[in-house]
N, C-alpha and C positions, 0 to 999 in steps of 0.2 A: 505493502500499498503507499503510494504515495505522501510527501510530507501533509503537503497540502488536504490531503483525504480524510490521513488522519487526523489533522486539525480542525477537519471540518466535523467527523466523526465525535471526537473529544469535544465537541459545543455542544452535538446533538445528545451526547449520553450529560453532560455535565443541563442543560435548558431541562431534560423531560425529569434530572433527578432534583432539580429548584424547583421546578412548580411542582411532585412531588409531597416536597418539603413545606411545600407553601399554603397559605390561605384559602386560595381559590379549589385547593386541592382536597386539604387534612379537612376542613368546616363542613362542607358537606355529606363527604366518606365520615366524619366522627359521629357526627347529629344520624346520621343513618344508621351505623353501628350501635350506637346507644338506643338509639328511638328501637330496634327493630334483634336487639337481642334477648330481650328479656323472656321469648318463648323456648329459646334453645338449651338444651340443657345436654348432660353425659348418654347418655341412655344411644347401645350401640343404632338404631333401629333411627332411621330418620323419618320427620311427617313430612305428608306434602306440605304445609308450610311452608317450613325451609324451603324447599324447593320455589318456588314460587318469591321467599324472601330473595333466595339467593339469583333469580329472574332479575329480579327489581336492581337489586345491587346488582350486575354486570353492565344494565340498560346503563348505571346511572356511571361505572366505571366507564365505559363505550363514548356514550358521550360526553364527559370533562376529560378525557381525552382525546378524541376528535376533537371538540372545540379549540383545545388549547393549538393540537397540533398545526389545525388550518389557521390562527390567530400569528403562531409564531415562525409561520410559511414551512413549518418540517414537511415534506412528504413521506408517502407509504416508504418509498426503497432507501431514503437517507434513515428512516423510525424502523427498520430492516433492519437496515446494515448498524445499527449504533445498537441494536440489544443484543448481536451477535459479535460485540465487539467483546472485547476481552476486561474494559474498563465496565461494560456493565452487569461483566458476574463477579467484579470483588465481594467482602461479602457486605461489607454498608451497601454497598447496591445491592443486592437482594433484602437486606431488612427494610429498606426503601420501598422496592417494588413489592413486596407483601400482598400488598390490599390490590394491586395490579390484577396481582395472581391468582387471586384466593372470587377472582370473576370470571375462572376460565376452571378452577378448579375446586368443585365445590368439598370435596375435604378439608383442603385449610381452609375455604369460607368457615365451615360449620365450628371447625378448630378454634377461629377469630372471631364467631362470633358469642361462643361457651366462655372462653374465656373471659371476652368482653363481657359478660354476666357474672361470669364468680368473682371479678371485678367489683362487679358496680353491687354484690351480695356485702363483699367486704368493704366494700366503703361507707357502707349500710349499715352495718354490727359495728364497726367502729365510731360512727355517726351517734349510734343509741349508746354503744359503752362513751365515751363519752360526755354527754348529756347526764348519761344516769350515774357514771360511775363505775358501774356494774353489770353485763347482760341480765339480760331478765332472765329465770328460767327455761322461759318454753325454747330458750334459741342458745339452751346448752344442755348435753345429755351428760355428763359429767369429765367429758375432756374438752382438749383444745379444738374451738370451732372453726381457729384462722386453721390451726398449721391443718387440720384435718382438711380443711376446704384449699390451700394450698400442697397438700400432698395428693389431693385429688387432681388438680390442676395439672401437674408434673404428671402425673399417671396416662391423667389426660393429652399432653403436650407430645408423650413418649407415642404414644400409640398415634396420634396422627402424622407422628415424622414416619415411623415402619411402614402406616399403609400407603404414606404420600411416596417415599421411595421403590417401595414394592410399585405400584402404580405407576410408579414413570420408569424403572426398568421396565413393567410391562409395553407400556406409548414407546419407545425405547425401538424395544426389539421391534415390535407394531411399525416404527416408522425405516427400521433396515430394511424390510419387507417388503413395506410400499413406499415410495413417494410418492410426497400427498402436494401437488401443484403451489404453491405460493400466492400466487396469485389470487387463489379464491382464501385465503385465511384473515381473519378480524382482527383486529391492533391487538386486542386482549390475545389470543392464542396466539401472537408475538410470545409477546410475553411465556407462557405458558411453556412452549415449546423451547424457550432456552432457556428457560430459571428454573423449574424443574426437573 
């Protein structure tokens, strides 16, 4: 890749990362997650409601990304090239891209929603504890509620990561056997293909 092309790719990656850290992205995404996470639990079976909420989330992500890319003048080829560059695969970039990946991967989405639900429940418990000095008996069963919730959260995250890796490996194997034409891939699918 020529130095000029590398500079352009770097600019596109930095631009997208800046957008994903900024308020035009983070406020609508956080609002959506906080408003819709309360129905998500850590049960194995997913409810139909989860799928409907995931579809709404996917539409929001695509709308926000497409609007930004159009506004900044990044075309689909530049976007795809940036997504496949080593700059976009750093640990920091991966963390920033998780909400985008969640739009295409239901497992990541559900884990994100369950985690936010647990965080909000913990926050509510802490507020109750601060106001009353102790937790009401109805919120304790003789064990450390916060520790139990944190342990459950870690268990969920480990399981989600394991399943996500399995799905990724299966998807990669499927891709090796069958090449997909890139002109039919949605913007969020580009992230999914290159980051999981």
